[in-house]
PyMOL commands that place a pseudoatom at each C-alpha (Angstrom):
pseudoatom trace, name=CA, resn=MET, resi=1, chain=A, elem=C, hetatm=0, pos=[-1.322, -11.011, -6.308]
pseudoatom trace, name=CA, resn=ASN, resi=2, chain=A, elem=C, hetatm=0, pos=[-2.097, -14.520, -5.262]
pseudoatom trace, name=CA, resn=GLY, resi=3, chain=A, elem=C, hetatm=0, pos=[-4.960, -15.307, -7.630]
pseudoatom trace, name=CA, resn=THR, resi=4, chain=A, elem=C, hetatm=0, pos=[-7.618, -15.116, -4.919]
pseudoatom trace, name=CA, resn=ASN, resi=5, chain=A, elem=C, hetatm=0, pos=[-10.433, -12.584, -5.061]
pseudoatom trace, name=CA, resn=ARG, resi=6, chain=A, elem=C, hetatm=0, pos=[-10.917, -10.629, -1.848]
pseudoatom trace, name=CA, resn=GLU, resi=7, chain=A, elem=C, hetatm=0, pos=[-12.497, -7.508, -0.448]
pseudoatom trace, name=CA, resn=VAL, resi=8, chain=A, elem=C, hetatm=0, pos=[-10.095, -4.788, 0.654]
pseudoatom trace, name=CA, resn=PRO, resi=9, chain=A, elem=C, hetatm=0, pos=[-11.235, -2.211, 3.221]
pseudoatom trace, name=CA, resn=LEU, resi=10, chain=A, elem=C, hetatm=0, pos=[-10.510, 1.329, 2.059]
pseudoatom trace, name=CA, resn=SER, resi=11, chain=A, elem=C, hetatm=0, pos=[-10.410, 4.634, 3.891]
pseudoatom trace, name=CA, resn=THR, resi=12, chain=A, elem=C, hetatm=0, pos=[-13.097, 7.195, 3.176]
pseudoatom trace, name=CA, resn=LYS, resi=13, chain=A, elem=C, hetatm=0, pos=[-10.511, 9.266, 1.289]
pseudoatom trace, name=CA, resn=ALA, resi=14, chain=A, elem=C, hetatm=0, pos=[-9.494, 6.311, -0.912]
pseudoatom trace, name=CA, resn=VAL, resi=15, chain=A, elem=C, hetatm=0, pos=[-13.133, 5.598, -1.779]
pseudoatom trace, name=CA, resn=GLN, resi=16, chain=A, elem=C, hetatm=0, pos=[-13.601, 9.268, -2.657]
pseudoatom trace, name=CA, resn=VAL, resi=17, chain=A, elem=C, hetatm=0, pos=[-10.534, 9.311, -4.944]
pseudoatom trace, name=CA, resn=LEU, resi=18, chain=A, elem=C, hetatm=0, pos=[-11.651, 6.139, -6.723]
pseudoatom trace, name=CA, resn=SER, resi=19, chain=A, elem=C, hetatm=0, pos=[-15.201, 7.462, -7.121]
pseudoatom trace, name=CA, resn=ASN, resi=20, chain=A, elem=C, hetatm=0, pos=[-13.904, 10.719, -8.577]
pseudoatom trace, name=CA, resn=GLN, resi=21, chain=A, elem=C, hetatm=0, pos=[-11.692, 8.846, -11.031]
pseudoatom trace, name=CA, resn=ARG, resi=22, chain=A, elem=C, hetatm=0, pos=[-14.527, 6.578, -12.108]
pseudoatom trace, name=CA, resn=SER, resi=23, chain=A, elem=C, hetatm=0, pos=[-16.871, 9.517, -12.717]
pseudoatom trace, name=CA, resn=ARG, resi=24, chain=A, elem=C, hetatm=0, pos=[-14.223, 11.198, -14.912]
pseudoatom trace, name=CA, resn=GLN, resi=25, chain=A, elem=C, hetatm=0, pos=[-13.700, 8.185, -17.160]
pseudoatom trace, name=CA, resn=ASP, resi=26, chain=A, elem=C, hetatm=0, pos=[-15.777, 5.646, -18.997]
pseudoatom trace, name=CA, resn=THR, resi=27, chain=A, elem=C, hetatm=0, pos=[-13.447, 2.686, -18.423]
pseudoatom trace, name=CA, resn=PRO, resi=28, chain=A, elem=C, hetatm=0, pos=[-13.654, -0.400, -16.195]
pseudoatom trace, name=CA, resn=THR, resi=29, chain=A, elem=C, hetatm=0, pos=[-10.502, 0.613, -14.309]
pseudoatom trace, name=CA, resn=PRO, resi=30, chain=A, elem=C, hetatm=0, pos=[-10.049, 3.876, -12.388]
pseudoatom trace, name=CA, resn=PHE, resi=31, chain=A, elem=C, hetatm=0, pos=[-6.493, 4.436, -13.674]
pseudoatom trace, name=CA, resn=PRO, resi=32, chain=A, elem=C, hetatm=0, pos=[-6.343, 3.109, -17.245]
pseudoatom trace, name=CA, resn=VAL, resi=33, chain=A, elem=C, hetatm=0, pos=[-2.608, 2.903, -17.928]
pseudoatom trace, name=CA, resn=ASN, resi=34, chain=A, elem=C, hetatm=0, pos=[-0.587, 0.012, -19.251]
pseudoatom trace, name=CA, resn=ALA, resi=35, chain=A, elem=C, hetatm=0, pos=[2.364, -1.488, -17.407]
pseudoatom trace, name=CA, resn=ASN, resi=36, chain=A, elem=C, hetatm=0, pos=[4.971, 0.255, -19.546]
pseudoatom trace, name=CA, resn=ALA, resi=37, chain=A, elem=C, hetatm=0, pos=[3.386, 3.698, -19.081]
pseudoatom trace, name=CA, resn=PHE, resi=38, chain=A, elem=C, hetatm=0, pos=[3.309, 3.110, -15.322]
pseudoatom trace, name=CA, resn=ARG, resi=39, chain=A, elem=C, hetatm=0, pos=[6.950, 1.994, -15.283]
pseudoatom trace, name=CA, resn=LEU, resi=40, chain=A, elem=C, hetatm=0, pos=[8.062, 5.058, -17.249]
pseudoatom trace, name=CA, resn=ALA, resi=41, chain=A, elem=C, hetatm=0, pos=[6.102, 7.405, -14.965]
pseudoatom trace, name=CA, resn=TRP, resi=42, chain=A, elem=C, hetatm=0, pos=[7.613, 5.724, -11.890]
pseudoatom trace, name=CA, resn=GLU, resi=43, chain=A, elem=C, hetatm=0, pos=[11.133, 6.076, -13.322]
pseudoatom trace, name=CA, resn=ARG, resi=44, chain=A, elem=C, hetatm=0, pos=[10.580, 9.790, -14.029]
pseudoatom trace, name=CA, resn=LEU, resi=45, chain=A, elem=C, hetatm=0, pos=[9.213, 10.348, -10.523]
pseudoatom trace, name=CA, resn=ARG, resi=46, chain=A, elem=C, hetatm=0, pos=[12.171, 8.559, -8.897]
pseudoatom trace, name=CA, resn=LYS, resi=47, chain=A, elem=C, hetatm=0, pos=[14.639, 10.554, -10.952]
pseudoatom trace, name=CA, resn=ARG, resi=48, chain=A, elem=C, hetatm=0, pos=[12.922, 13.869, -10.161]
pseudoatom trace, name=CA, resn=ALA, resi=49, chain=A, elem=C, hetatm=0, pos=[12.875, 13.041, -6.444]
pseudoatom trace, name=CA, resn=ASP, resi=50, chain=A, elem=C, hetatm=0, pos=[16.489, 11.781, -6.545]
pseudoatom trace, name=CA, resn=LEU, resi=51, chain=A, elem=C, hetatm=0, pos=[15.381, 8.449, -5.069]
pseudoatom trace, name=CA, resn=CYS, resi=52, chain=A, elem=C, hetatm=0, pos=[16.987, 6.102, -7.553]
pseudoatom trace, name=CA, resn=ASP, resi=53, chain=A, elem=C, hetatm=0, pos=[17.174, 3.214, -5.074]
pseudoatom trace, name=CA, resn=LEU, resi=54, chain=A, elem=C, hetatm=0, pos=[13.428, 3.307, -4.257]
pseudoatom trace, name=CA, resn=ARG, resi=55, chain=A, elem=C, hetatm=0, pos=[11.365, 0.479, -5.725]
pseudoatom trace, name=CA, resn=PHE, resi=56, chain=A, elem=C, hetatm=0, pos=[7.599, 0.677, -6.069]
pseudoatom trace, name=CA, resn=HIS, resi=57, chain=A, elem=C, hetatm=0, pos=[7.314, -2.434, -3.910]
pseudoatom trace, name=CA, resn=ASP, resi=58, chain=A, elem=C, hetatm=0, pos=[9.068, -0.549, -1.071]
pseudoatom trace, name=CA, resn=LEU, resi=59, chain=A, elem=C, hetatm=0, pos=[5.846, 1.430, -0.643]
pseudoatom trace, name=CA, resn=ARG, resi=60, chain=A, elem=C, hetatm=0, pos=[4.130, -1.792, 0.450]
pseudoatom trace, name=CA, resn=HIS, resi=61, chain=A, elem=C, hetatm=0, pos=[6.673, -2.234, 3.258]
pseudoatom trace, name=CA, resn=GLU, resi=62, chain=A, elem=C, hetatm=0, pos=[6.109, 1.337, 4.381]
pseudoatom trace, name=CA, resn=ALA, resi=63, chain=A, elem=C, hetatm=0, pos=[2.319, 1.062, 4.319]
pseudoatom trace, name=CA, resn=ILE, resi=64, chain=A, elem=C, hetatm=0, pos=[2.278, -2.165, 6.335]
pseudoatom trace, name=CA, resn=SER, resi=65, chain=A, elem=C, hetatm=0, pos=[4.568, -0.672, 8.968]
pseudoatom trace, name=CA, resn=ARG, resi=66, chain=A, elem=C, hetatm=0, pos=[2.335, 2.410, 9.179]
pseudoatom trace, name=CA, resn=PHE, resi=67, chain=A, elem=C, hetatm=0, pos=[-0.790, 0.276, 9.622]
pseudoatom trace, name=CA, resn=PHE, resi=68, chain=A, elem=C, hetatm=0, pos=[0.826, -1.418, 12.625]
pseudoatom trace, name=CA, resn=GLU, resi=69, chain=A, elem=C, hetatm=0, pos=[1.918, 1.958, 14.006]
pseudoatom trace, name=CA, resn=MET, resi=70, chain=A, elem=C, hetatm=0, pos=[-1.717, 3.091, 13.712]
pseudoatom trace, name=CA, resn=GLY, resi=71, chain=A, elem=C, hetatm=0, pos=[-2.594, 0.239, 16.072]
pseudoatom trace, name=CA, resn=LEU, resi=72, chain=A, elem=C, hetatm=0, pos=[-4.206, -2.150, 13.596]
pseudoatom trace, name=CA, resn=SER, resi=73, chain=A, elem=C, hetatm=0, pos=[-4.018, -5.802, 14.610]
pseudoatom trace, name=CA, resn=ILE, resi=74, chain=A, elem=C, hetatm=0, pos=[-2.252, -8.557, 12.674]
pseudoatom trace, name=CA, resn=PRO, resi=75, chain=A, elem=C, hetatm=0, pos=[-5.516, -9.888, 11.193]
pseudoatom trace, name=CA, resn=GLU, resi=76, chain=A, elem=C, hetatm=0, pos=[-6.610, -6.376, 10.202]
pseudoatom trace, name=CA, resn=VAL, resi=77, chain=A, elem=C, hetatm=0, pos=[-3.344, -5.630, 8.408]
pseudoatom trace, name=CA, resn=ALA, resi=78, chain=A, elem=C, hetatm=0, pos=[-3.456, -9.048, 6.739]
pseudoatom trace, name=CA, resn=VAL, resi=79, chain=A, elem=C, hetatm=0, pos=[-6.916, -8.274, 5.335]
pseudoatom trace, name=CA, resn=ILE, resi=80, chain=A, elem=C, hetatm=0, pos=[-5.590, -5.055, 3.809]
pseudoatom trace, name=CA, resn=SER, resi=81, chain=A, elem=C, hetatm=0, pos=[-2.290, -6.448, 2.545]
pseudoatom trace, name=CA, resn=GLY, resi=82, chain=A, elem=C, hetatm=0, pos=[-3.595, -9.810, 1.385]
pseudoatom trace, name=CA, resn=HIS, resi=83, chain=A, elem=C, hetatm=0, pos=[-1.092, -11.832, 3.387]
pseudoatom trace, name=CA, resn=ARG, resi=84, chain=A, elem=C, hetatm=0, pos=[-2.393, -15.269, 4.335]
pseudoatom trace, name=CA, resn=ASP, resi=85, chain=A, elem=C, hetatm=0, pos=[0.687, -16.167, 6.359]
pseudoatom trace, name=CA, resn=ALA, resi=86, chain=A, elem=C, hetatm=0, pos=[1.688, -14.092, 9.417]
pseudoatom trace, name=CA, resn=ARG, resi=87, chain=A, elem=C, hetatm=0, pos=[5.373, -14.952, 8.886]
pseudoatom trace, name=CA, resn=MET, resi=88, chain=A, elem=C, hetatm=0, pos=[5.309, -13.296, 5.460]
pseudoatom trace, name=CA, resn=LEU, resi=89, chain=A, elem=C, hetatm=0, pos=[3.464, -10.303, 6.897]
pseudoatom trace, name=CA, resn=PHE, resi=90, chain=A, elem=C, hetatm=0, pos=[6.170, -9.856, 9.546]
pseudoatom trace, name=CA, resn=ARG, resi=91, chain=A, elem=C, hetatm=0, pos=[8.831, -9.746, 6.821]
pseudoatom trace, name=CA, resn=TYR, resi=92, chain=A, elem=C, hetatm=0, pos=[7.198, -6.530, 5.623]
pseudoatom trace, name=CA, resn=THR, resi=93, chain=A, elem=C, hetatm=0, pos=[6.943, -5.013, 9.074]
pseudoatom trace, name=CA, resn=HIS, resi=94, chain=A, elem=C, hetatm=0, pos=[9.548, -2.638, 10.459]
pseudoatom trace, name=CA, resn=LEU, resi=95, chain=A, elem=C, hetatm=0, pos=[8.245, -1.341, 13.759]
pseudoatom trace, name=CA, resn=ARG, resi=96, chain=A, elem=C, hetatm=0, pos=[10.048, 1.434, 15.580]
pseudoatom trace, name=CA, resn=ALA, resi=97, chain=A, elem=C, hetatm=0, pos=[11.169, 0.781, 19.151]
pseudoatom trace, name=CA, resn=GLU, resi=98, chain=A, elem=C, hetatm=0, pos=[10.248, 4.327, 20.211]
pseudoatom trace, name=CA, resn=ASN, resi=99, chain=A, elem=C, hetatm=0, pos=[6.617, 3.768, 19.180]
pseudoatom trace, name=CA, resn=ILE, resi=100, chain=A, elem=C, hetatm=0, pos=[6.473, 0.555, 21.210]
pseudoatom trace, name=CA, resn=ILE, resi=101, chain=A, elem=C, hetatm=0, pos=[7.933, 2.370, 24.238]
pseudoatom trace, name=CA, resn=VAL, resi=102, chain=A, elem=C, hetatm=0, pos=[5.137, 4.970, 24.045]
pseudoatom trace, name=CA, resn=LYS, resi=103, chain=A, elem=C, hetatm=0, pos=[2.556, 2.167, 24.094]
pseudoatom trace, name=CA, resn=LEU, resi=104, chain=A, elem=C, hetatm=0, pos=[4.260, 0.560, 27.094]
pseudoatom trace, name=CA, resn=GLY, resi=105, chain=A, elem=C, hetatm=0, pos=[4.074, 3.841, 28.971]
for i in range(1, 105): cmd.bond("trace and resi %d" % i, "trace and resi %d" % (i + 1))
show_as sticks, trace
zoom trace
């Protein structure tokens, strides 16, 4: 979070999930959990999956890399991720050489 309000484009599936959650609850947030409950759930999930070195923030790295692999441009990924500086965005990006080779032909 950087303290700036912004619009985030969502996939049709994400909009559907959020709409379903909202219709099931009478709260202003679609997933009404506090930070501690979320942390405990994340810890249980990591332990069950035997991924003790995985941090929640690692999912952001993965998502940004996937967006680039899908062919989204730097400005498009920045709109989704909220990065205002391309240098910071590149720190999250881990492109695979084999995917670049396919694009090169």
